[in-house]
SEDODREN-120698 format. One record per residue (C-alpha): residue in one letter; x, y, z. Coordinates in pm, whole numbers, plus 50000, padded with zeros to 5 digits. Layout:
BEGIN
+------+-------+-------+-------+
| resn |    c1 |    c2 |    c3 |
+------+-------+-------+-------+
|    A |     X |     Y |     Z |
...
+------+-------+-------+-------+
# end
This chain:
BEGIN
+------+-------+-------+-------+
| resn |    c1 |    c2 |    c3 |
+------+-------+-------+-------+
|    M | 50000 | 50000 | 50000 |
|    S | 50130 | 50346 | 49906 |
|    H | 50163 | 50625 | 50158 |
|    P | 50016 | 50935 | 49992 |
|    N | 50107 | 51284 | 50109 |
|    I | 49767 | 51393 | 50233 |
|    E | 49879 | 51755 | 50263 |
|    E | 49892 | 51763 | 49883 |
|    L | 49518 | 51700 | 49869 |
|    L | 49423 | 51918 | 50166 |
|    A | 49610 | 52216 | 50019 |
|    K | 49390 | 52202 | 49709 |
|    L | 49073 | 52234 | 49917 |
|    P | 49048 | 52560 | 50114 |
|    G | 48906 | 52515 | 50461 |
|    S | 49031 | 52158 | 50503 |
|    L | 49157 | 52048 | 50843 |
|    T | 49486 | 51874 | 50920 |
|    A | 49503 | 51568 | 51144 |
|    H | 49574 | 51789 | 51446 |
|    E | 49300 | 52039 | 51363 |
|    S | 49052 | 51756 | 51310 |
|    Q | 49067 | 51670 | 51679 |
|    S | 48832 | 51960 | 51744 |
|    R | 48564 | 51753 | 51571 |
|    F | 48400 | 51419 | 51655 |
|    S | 48253 | 51112 | 51487 |
|    H | 47907 | 51116 | 51647 |
|    I | 47684 | 51381 | 51801 |
|    W | 47659 | 51177 | 52121 |
|    K | 48039 | 51152 | 52150 |
|    T | 48147 | 51513 | 52129 |
|    D | 48407 | 51456 | 52401 |
|    E | 48600 | 51206 | 52186 |
|    P | 48838 | 51385 | 51944 |
|    L | 48815 | 51277 | 51581 |
|    Q | 49105 | 51058 | 51475 |
|    C | 49189 | 51090 | 51103 |
|    K | 49446 | 51224 | 50854 |
|    G | 49232 | 51529 | 50786 |
|    V | 48885 | 51652 | 50697 |
|    C | 48776 | 51784 | 50354 |
|    F | 48465 | 51998 | 50302 |
|    P | 48370 | 51981 | 49932 |
|    K | 48125 | 52246 | 49815 |
|    N | 48004 | 52072 | 49500 |
|    T | 47994 | 51737 | 49323 |
|    Q | 48303 | 51807 | 49113 |
|    E | 48510 | 51861 | 49427 |
|    V | 48384 | 51529 | 49567 |
|    S | 48487 | 51368 | 49239 |
|    N | 48834 | 51525 | 49254 |
|    I | 48881 | 51403 | 49612 |
|    M | 48775 | 51048 | 49528 |
|    K | 48998 | 51037 | 49217 |
|    W | 49298 | 51138 | 49425 |
|    C | 49213 | 50887 | 49697 |
|    H | 49157 | 50612 | 49440 |
|    N | 49491 | 50679 | 49273 |
|    N | 49670 | 50686 | 49609 |
|    Q | 49472 | 50406 | 49774 |
|    Q | 49364 | 50640 | 50053 |
|    E | 49074 | 50519 | 50269 |
|    V | 48781 | 50760 | 50303 |
|    V | 48502 | 50780 | 50560 |
|    V | 48208 | 51003 | 50466 |
|    H | 48050 | 51219 | 50737 |
|    G | 47700 | 51363 | 50730 |
|    G | 47487 | 51458 | 51028 |
|    L | 47668 | 51204 | 51255 |
|    T | 47343 | 51064 | 51396 |
|    N | 47387 | 50698 | 51294 |
|    L | 47365 | 50430 | 51563 |
|    V | 47577 | 50147 | 51420 |
|    G | 47927 | 50292 | 51410 |
|    G | 47895 | 50404 | 51049 |
|    T | 48104 | 50721 | 51099 |
|    K | 48379 | 50582 | 51321 |
|    T | 48725 | 50664 | 51190 |
|    H | 49089 | 50561 | 51232 |
|    A | 49401 | 50776 | 51223 |
|    H | 49499 | 50653 | 50874 |
|    Q | 49168 | 50751 | 50714 |
|    L | 49052 | 51073 | 50546 |
|    V | 48714 | 51221 | 50639 |
|    V | 48498 | 51380 | 50369 |
|    S | 48225 | 51591 | 50529 |
|    L | 47934 | 51699 | 50311 |
|    E | 47809 | 51969 | 50549 |
|    K | 47889 | 52255 | 50308 |
|    M | 47687 | 52090 | 50028 |
|    N | 47369 | 52193 | 50206 |
|    R | 47166 | 52369 | 49937 |
|    V | 46800 | 52297 | 49862 |
|    D | 46815 | 52364 | 49488 |
|    S | 46448 | 52387 | 49403 |
|    V | 46092 | 52286 | 49483 |
|    D | 45893 | 52215 | 49166 |
|    S | 45526 | 52237 | 49261 |
|    D | 45398 | 52128 | 48917 |
|    N | 45596 | 51804 | 48919 |
|    R | 45577 | 51781 | 49300 |
|    I | 45949 | 51725 | 49356 |
|    V | 46231 | 51877 | 49558 |
|    T | 46599 | 51867 | 49461 |
|    A | 46866 | 51903 | 49728 |
|    Q | 47237 | 51852 | 49788 |
|    A | 47339 | 51565 | 50012 |
|    G | 47444 | 51787 | 50303 |
|    A | 47105 | 51955 | 50333 |
|    I | 46934 | 51891 | 50667 |
|    L | 46623 | 51678 | 50622 |
|    E | 46402 | 51915 | 50821 |
|    T | 46517 | 52206 | 50601 |
|    V | 46413 | 52012 | 50290 |
|    M | 46077 | 51928 | 50446 |
|    Q | 46016 | 52293 | 50537 |
|    A | 46104 | 52408 | 50184 |
|    A | 45843 | 52168 | 50048 |
|    E | 45581 | 52279 | 50300 |
|    K | 45617 | 52642 | 50188 |
|    Q | 45474 | 52521 | 49856 |
|    D | 45197 | 52326 | 50035 |
|    L | 45379 | 52000 | 49959 |
|    F | 45489 | 51724 | 50192 |
|    L | 45784 | 51488 | 50233 |
|    P | 45650 | 51239 | 50489 |
|    L | 45981 | 51126 | 50642 |
|    S | 45977 | 51171 | 51017 |
|    F | 46221 | 51062 | 51288 |
|    G | 46384 | 51216 | 51592 |
|    A | 46708 | 51320 | 51417 |
|    R | 46540 | 51503 | 51126 |
|    G | 46674 | 51835 | 51258 |
|    S | 47037 | 51723 | 51223 |
|    A | 47037 | 51428 | 50980 |
|    Q | 47159 | 51512 | 50629 |
|    V | 46970 | 51377 | 50330 |
|    G | 47277 | 51196 | 50193 |
|    G | 47291 | 50992 | 50511 |
|    V | 46915 | 50948 | 50516 |
|    I | 46937 | 50795 | 50167 |
|    S | 47249 | 50591 | 50237 |
|    T | 47081 | 50429 | 50538 |
|    N | 46732 | 50411 | 50382 |
|    A | 46605 | 50575 | 50699 |
|    G | 46264 | 50485 | 50839 |
|    G | 46089 | 50657 | 51127 |
|    L | 45744 | 50728 | 51263 |
|    R | 45534 | 50709 | 50945 |
|    V | 45679 | 50405 | 50768 |
|    F | 45372 | 50184 | 50798 |
|    R | 45173 | 50440 | 50595 |
|    Y | 45434 | 50597 | 50366 |
|    G | 45722 | 50350 | 50353 |
|    M | 46097 | 50395 | 50394 |
|    T | 46314 | 50665 | 50234 |
|    R | 46354 | 50446 | 49925 |
|    N | 45987 | 50506 | 49839 |
|    W | 46048 | 50881 | 49799 |
|    V | 46367 | 50892 | 49590 |
|    L | 46314 | 50963 | 49219 |
|    G | 46669 | 51051 | 49120 |
|    L | 47022 | 51042 | 49259 |
|    E | 47362 | 51184 | 49179 |
|    V | 47647 | 50971 | 49312 |
|    V | 48026 | 50985 | 49297 |
|    L | 48187 | 50641 | 49270 |
|    P | 48504 | 50546 | 49460 |
|    N | 48716 | 50615 | 49148 |
|    G | 48567 | 50964 | 49108 |
|    T | 48320 | 50883 | 48830 |
|    I | 48004 | 51094 | 48858 |
|    I | 47680 | 50903 | 48800 |
|    E | 47409 | 51161 | 48737 |
|    N | 47058 | 51022 | 48728 |
|    L | 46849 | 51313 | 48858 |
|    K | 46536 | 51210 | 48677 |
|    T | 46199 | 51330 | 48796 |
|    L | 46001 | 51040 | 48655 |
|    R | 45759 | 50828 | 48857 |
|    K | 45788 | 50544 | 48604 |
|    D | 46110 | 50437 | 48434 |
|    N | 46167 | 50073 | 48343 |
|    S | 46465 | 50135 | 48115 |
|    G | 46682 | 49858 | 48254 |
|    I | 46806 | 49796 | 48609 |
|    D | 46723 | 50082 | 48847 |
|    L | 47081 | 50148 | 48956 |
|    K | 46994 | 50415 | 49212 |
|    Q | 46840 | 50145 | 49430 |
|    L | 47188 | 49997 | 49482 |
|    F | 47303 | 50313 | 49660 |
|    I | 46992 | 50357 | 49878 |
|    G | 47061 | 50172 | 50203 |
|    A | 47418 | 50076 | 50104 |
|    E | 47562 | 50289 | 50388 |
|    G | 47801 | 50468 | 50155 |
|    I | 48015 | 50166 | 50066 |
|    L | 47938 | 50186 | 49691 |
|    G | 47945 | 50562 | 49628 |
|    V | 47904 | 50908 | 49778 |
|    V | 47551 | 51044 | 49735 |
|    T | 47582 | 51412 | 49636 |
|    K | 47232 | 51514 | 49524 |
|    V | 46877 | 51378 | 49536 |
|    V | 46537 | 51434 | 49381 |
|    F | 46255 | 51347 | 49624 |
|    R | 45895 | 51308 | 49515 |
|    L | 45639 | 51495 | 49722 |
|    I | 45268 | 51472 | 49794 |
|    E | 45010 | 51733 | 49885 |
|    K | 45057 | 51874 | 50233 |
|    P | 44794 | 51758 | 50484 |
|    Q | 44585 | 52045 | 50614 |
|    T | 44517 | 51907 | 50961 |
|    R | 44695 | 51703 | 51224 |
|    H | 44554 | 51539 | 51535 |
|    S | 44719 | 51310 | 51788 |
|    A | 44616 | 51084 | 52072 |
|    I | 44777 | 50872 | 52341 |
|    L | 44595 | 50550 | 52429 |
|    T | 44659 | 50279 | 52686 |
|    T | 44585 | 49909 | 52690 |
|    N | 44693 | 49621 | 52911 |
|    N | 44663 | 49345 | 52654 |
|    Y | 44871 | 49294 | 52339 |
|    K | 44590 | 49128 | 52143 |
|    N | 44374 | 49430 | 52221 |
|    L | 44651 | 49650 | 52087 |
|    L | 44651 | 49459 | 51756 |
|    Q | 44271 | 49480 | 51737 |
|    T | 44294 | 49856 | 51792 |
|    L | 44552 | 49894 | 51517 |
|    R | 44345 | 49700 | 51270 |
|    Y | 44022 | 49884 | 51349 |
|    F | 44190 | 50226 | 51337 |
|    D | 44339 | 50136 | 50999 |
|    Q | 43997 | 50029 | 50871 |
|    S | 43803 | 50328 | 51004 |
|    L | 44057 | 50607 | 50950 |
|    G | 44219 | 50475 | 50632 |
|    A | 44506 | 50674 | 50483 |
|    R | 44462 | 50945 | 50747 |
|    L | 44616 | 50713 | 51008 |
|    T | 44985 | 50799 | 50966 |
|    G | 45133 | 50712 | 51305 |
|    F | 45078 | 50422 | 51542 |
|    E | 45368 | 50398 | 51787 |
|    L | 45421 | 50200 | 52105 |
|    M | 45595 | 50241 | 52438 |
|    W | 45614 | 49990 | 52717 |
|    E | 45506 | 50125 | 53056 |
|    N | 45854 | 50145 | 53214 |
|    T | 45986 | 50339 | 52914 |
|    F | 45701 | 50590 | 52930 |
|    K | 45742 | 50631 | 53308 |
|    T | 46113 | 50705 | 53271 |
|    I | 46060 | 50972 | 53005 |
|    T | 45780 | 51141 | 53204 |
|    A | 45946 | 51114 | 53547 |
|    K | 45968 | 51420 | 53773 |
|    N | 46331 | 51486 | 53683 |
|    T | 46255 | 51520 | 53308 |
|    H | 46103 | 51791 | 53087 |
|    Y | 45784 | 51594 | 53029 |
|    Q | 45461 | 51534 | 53215 |
|    S | 45235 | 51239 | 53153 |
|    P | 44896 | 51346 | 53014 |
|    L | 44744 | 51022 | 53143 |
|    Q | 44588 | 50961 | 53484 |
|    K | 44674 | 50592 | 53497 |
|    L | 44916 | 50385 | 53295 |
|    E | 44875 | 50037 | 53157 |
|    K | 45134 | 49795 | 53017 |
|    Y | 45123 | 49950 | 52668 |
|    I | 45103 | 50319 | 52570 |
|    I | 45007 | 50389 | 52208 |
|    F | 45079 | 50713 | 52018 |
|    V | 44843 | 50786 | 51728 |
|    E | 44878 | 51048 | 51453 |
|    V | 44606 | 51143 | 51203 |
|    L | 44682 | 51369 | 50905 |
|    G | 44385 | 51493 | 50704 |
|    K | 44212 | 51794 | 50552 |
|    E | 43891 | 51855 | 50751 |
|    S | 43968 | 51926 | 51114 |
|    S | 43625 | 51873 | 51267 |
|    R | 43566 | 51551 | 51075 |
|    D | 43915 | 51415 | 51145 |
|    I | 43901 | 51469 | 51521 |
|    Q | 43546 | 51331 | 51534 |
|    D | 43649 | 51018 | 51342 |
|    L | 43948 | 50969 | 51571 |
|    Q | 43730 | 51007 | 51880 |
|    D | 43470 | 50772 | 51733 |
|    A | 43740 | 50510 | 51669 |
|    C | 43853 | 50543 | 52029 |
|    T | 43495 | 50518 | 52155 |
|    Y | 43454 | 50194 | 51964 |
|    G | 43781 | 50071 | 52118 |
|    F | 43649 | 50157 | 52465 |
|    D | 43321 | 49978 | 52397 |
|    Q | 43509 | 49667 | 52283 |
|    G | 43730 | 49675 | 52592 |
|    W | 44046 | 49722 | 52387 |
|    I | 44138 | 50067 | 52521 |
|    V | 44158 | 50164 | 52889 |
|    D | 44236 | 50538 | 52865 |
|    A | 44288 | 50805 | 52599 |
|    G | 44410 | 51163 | 52573 |
|    F | 44359 | 51387 | 52267 |
|    F | 44580 | 51665 | 52133 |
|    D | 44491 | 51911 | 51858 |
|    T | 44700 | 52226 | 51906 |
|    K | 45047 | 52233 | 51754 |
|    S | 45219 | 52287 | 52089 |
|    S | 45034 | 52003 | 52263 |
|    Q | 45105 | 51764 | 51974 |
|    D | 45471 | 51861 | 51962 |
|    E | 45495 | 51788 | 52334 |
|    C | 45309 | 51460 | 52291 |
|    W | 45545 | 51334 | 52021 |
|    K | 45858 | 51454 | 52201 |
|    I | 45772 | 51198 | 52469 |
|    R | 45791 | 50930 | 52202 |
|    E | 46102 | 51068 | 52027 |
|    D | 46329 | 51200 | 52302 |
|    V | 46546 | 50894 | 52354 |
|    A | 46810 | 51121 | 52509 |
|    V | 46616 | 51089 | 52836 |
|    L | 46655 | 50711 | 52819 |
|    E | 47021 | 50755 | 52726 |
|    A | 47083 | 50971 | 53031 |
|    N | 46920 | 50706 | 53249 |
|    S | 47125 | 50425 | 53094 |
|    P | 47501 | 50468 | 53120 |
|    H | 47705 | 50235 | 52898 |
|    N | 47387 | 50172 | 52697 |
|    Q | 47337 | 49950 | 52396 |
|    H | 47082 | 50029 | 52126 |
|    F | 46885 | 49769 | 51933 |
|    D | 46667 | 49810 | 51626 |
|    I | 46498 | 49482 | 51542 |
|    S | 46220 | 49372 | 51306 |
|    I | 45980 | 49102 | 51423 |
|    P | 45652 | 48968 | 51281 |
|    I | 45391 | 49187 | 51449 |
|    D | 45193 | 48901 | 51605 |
|    Q | 45507 | 48774 | 51783 |
|    I | 45639 | 49100 | 51926 |
|    E | 45492 | 49059 | 52274 |
|    N | 45633 | 48711 | 52334 |
|    I | 45976 | 48785 | 52190 |
|    V | 46021 | 49118 | 52368 |
|    N | 45907 | 48964 | 52698 |
|    K | 46155 | 48681 | 52652 |
|    I | 46439 | 48920 | 52568 |
|    V | 46366 | 49157 | 52857 |
|    Q | 46339 | 48873 | 53108 |
|    K | 46673 | 48724 | 53001 |
|    L | 46848 | 49061 | 52996 |
|    K | 46729 | 49156 | 53343 |
|    S | 46855 | 48826 | 53480 |
|    L | 47201 | 48900 | 53337 |
|    D | 47455 | 49028 | 53587 |
|    G | 47553 | 49382 | 53480 |
|    V | 47221 | 49486 | 53321 |
|    F | 47003 | 49719 | 53529 |
|    E | 46731 | 49838 | 53289 |
|    V | 46574 | 49767 | 52949 |
|    Y | 46360 | 50021 | 52766 |
|    P | 46144 | 49887 | 52478 |
|    F | 45955 | 50113 | 52236 |
|    G | 45905 | 50147 | 51864 |
|    H | 45707 | 50136 | 51544 |
|    I | 45456 | 49867 | 51630 |
|    A | 45254 | 49902 | 51307 |
|    D | 45551 | 49796 | 51093 |
|    G | 45705 | 49548 | 51338 |
|    N | 46013 | 49755 | 51428 |
|    I | 46101 | 49757 | 51798 |
|    H | 46387 | 49950 | 51960 |
|    L | 46553 | 49852 | 52285 |
|    I | 46789 | 50061 | 52495 |
|    V | 46976 | 49849 | 52746 |
|    G | 47140 | 50016 | 53046 |
|    K | 47438 | 49829 | 53186 |
|    Q | 47713 | 49872 | 53443 |
|    T | 48013 | 49850 | 53210 |
|    D | 48114 | 49845 | 52844 |
|    H | 48309 | 49523 | 52884 |
|    K | 48324 | 49326 | 52560 |
|    Q | 48198 | 49003 | 52718 |
|    L | 47885 | 49169 | 52859 |
|    T | 47820 | 49345 | 52528 |
|    Q | 47839 | 49015 | 52341 |
|    Q | 47612 | 48840 | 52590 |
|    I | 47351 | 49112 | 52548 |
|    N | 47376 | 49095 | 52168 |
|    E | 47321 | 48719 | 52169 |
|    I | 47019 | 48743 | 52402 |
|    V | 46854 | 49000 | 52173 |
|    Y | 46947 | 48863 | 51832 |
|    Q | 46895 | 48490 | 51875 |
|    P | 46515 | 48492 | 51920 |
|    V | 46489 | 48747 | 51637 |
|    A | 46673 | 48509 | 51405 |
|    E | 46450 | 48219 | 51511 |
|    V | 46139 | 48395 | 51370 |
|    N | 46318 | 48509 | 51053 |
|    G | 46331 | 48868 | 51178 |
|    S | 46599 | 49130 | 51119 |
|    I | 46879 | 49252 | 51343 |
|    S | 46840 | 49594 | 51181 |
|    A | 46502 | 49733 | 51081 |
|    E | 46617 | 50084 | 50991 |
|    H | 46954 | 50179 | 51142 |
|    G | 47170 | 49968 | 50912 |
|    I | 47465 | 49740 | 50988 |
|    G | 47769 | 49970 | 50994 |
|    L | 48064 | 49836 | 51189 |
|    D | 47885 | 49741 | 51508 |
|    K | 47631 | 49488 | 51376 |
|    K | 47853 | 49329 | 51112 |
|    P | 47938 | 49018 | 51320 |
|    Y | 47565 | 48937 | 51336 |
|    L | 47469 | 49000 | 50974 |
|    F | 47458 | 48624 | 50910 |
|    L | 47151 | 48605 | 51137 |
|    S | 46948 | 48812 | 50889 |
|    R | 47114 | 48732 | 50556 |
|    T | 47219 | 48401 | 50402 |
|    Q | 47578 | 48339 | 50305 |
|    D | 47477 | 48355 | 49939 |
|    E | 47327 | 48700 | 49994 |
|    I | 47639 | 48819 | 50177 |
|    N | 47858 | 48688 | 49895 |
|    I | 47651 | 48885 | 49642 |
|    M | 47695 | 49199 | 49856 |
|    K | 48071 | 49141 | 49858 |
|    G | 48069 | 49099 | 49480 |
|    I | 47883 | 49427 | 49432 |
|    K | 48128 | 49605 | 49664 |
|    Q | 48421 | 49459 | 49469 |
|    L | 48267 | 49579 | 49141 |
|    F | 48219 | 49938 | 49258 |
|    D | 48519 | 49969 | 49490 |
|    P | 48789 | 49713 | 49402 |
|    K | 49047 | 49896 | 49616 |
|    N | 48812 | 49901 | 49918 |
|    I | 48878 | 50267 | 49998 |
|    L | 48523 | 50399 | 50057 |
|    N | 48370 | 50351 | 50404 |
|    P | 48571 | 50029 | 50440 |
|    G | 48450 | 49763 | 50681 |
|    R | 48089 | 49875 | 50689 |
|    I | 47831 | 49596 | 50643 |
|    I | 48084 | 49347 | 50501 |
|    D | 48459 | 49284 | 50511 |
+------+-------+-------+-------+
# end
């Protein structure tokens, strides 16, 4: 392997940081106290500069790690001292919102929430929603095929991408910024880059499709003490509210209690808690009808004995506060030192049994003091935050095995939406066959034969 003079590259890009200067930065927004270890950081301002960087790195066999909003949860932005960081934060422009074609075009470093707000100014809507939308960059959102709170109604990020511009590891620019809803002219190559975690190319620009902006929003928090009742409620709400039902989220009682405890920013709007707390969102266009239909659905749930309690929210401030309870995992983080995050997919009818089994085994493990389950119940994606006494490797591995083994037994997934990165790679075989992994390796070899771009993510 050659030893390129990185200063040669950094000097060509004004504003770049040397290895020493890079220590003022970090690799994740939750680890701001850990200095970034790398050869330097480049801040390209356009696609051509990304191409020039990748050409130089390809010719000099220099490893590159791409940084976006630094909100990933699987070690995707971890770096080593011999690697170069390419940050896309200066490529943050929202180029245009086309209201006739209902599309928005943006650079990869644009913050997702900024893109969403630009669309909403034209009465259009990009229905991606998750806690990190205020800091996540769209390049990372695409590269991880991010999910979130509205997936069961609107699908993952992949469903909203019409066109992509990507720079390959050798610097080649692939520009496919089409605005077409239908295009069957051969293999849809952009799909290879969506969810590939940046190992095949650097996403530099995107065209998202949009829909008409909903005119009204209403939310509710429900409680139930029986999982079958919860499933009945979901099905009935879906039948009675139809496409207006855009959120159906779940928290276990101990998770909700922790987030609404006296030492937090949040107060519980409920008089009495049950085992399961459900968060419901309805997006529509006729406020009085929408709230009435939501209340009628809840009344039916009460009459059937499915629901024990309910609280309704219609003002923007009350709904924002309601959904912050669901989204503010930082409260759980603060209550769980040395925590581990899990993001698993399970068949919906088996979630109760599997989560109960996992929680029981974890709590019996020496070194674990709390487990917080919550997640996207309507699409089978459950998150767990496990608080533990140490970060010892043996304990970490024991916890991983307790969580992942029952997931594998029901043909679930070890990663519903966060990706694999570096951290989950040893367990990929539980969700993918060896033949599938071999195909992934072949695709990586085709696009990046020198293995310089985001090396080690997903596969070796």
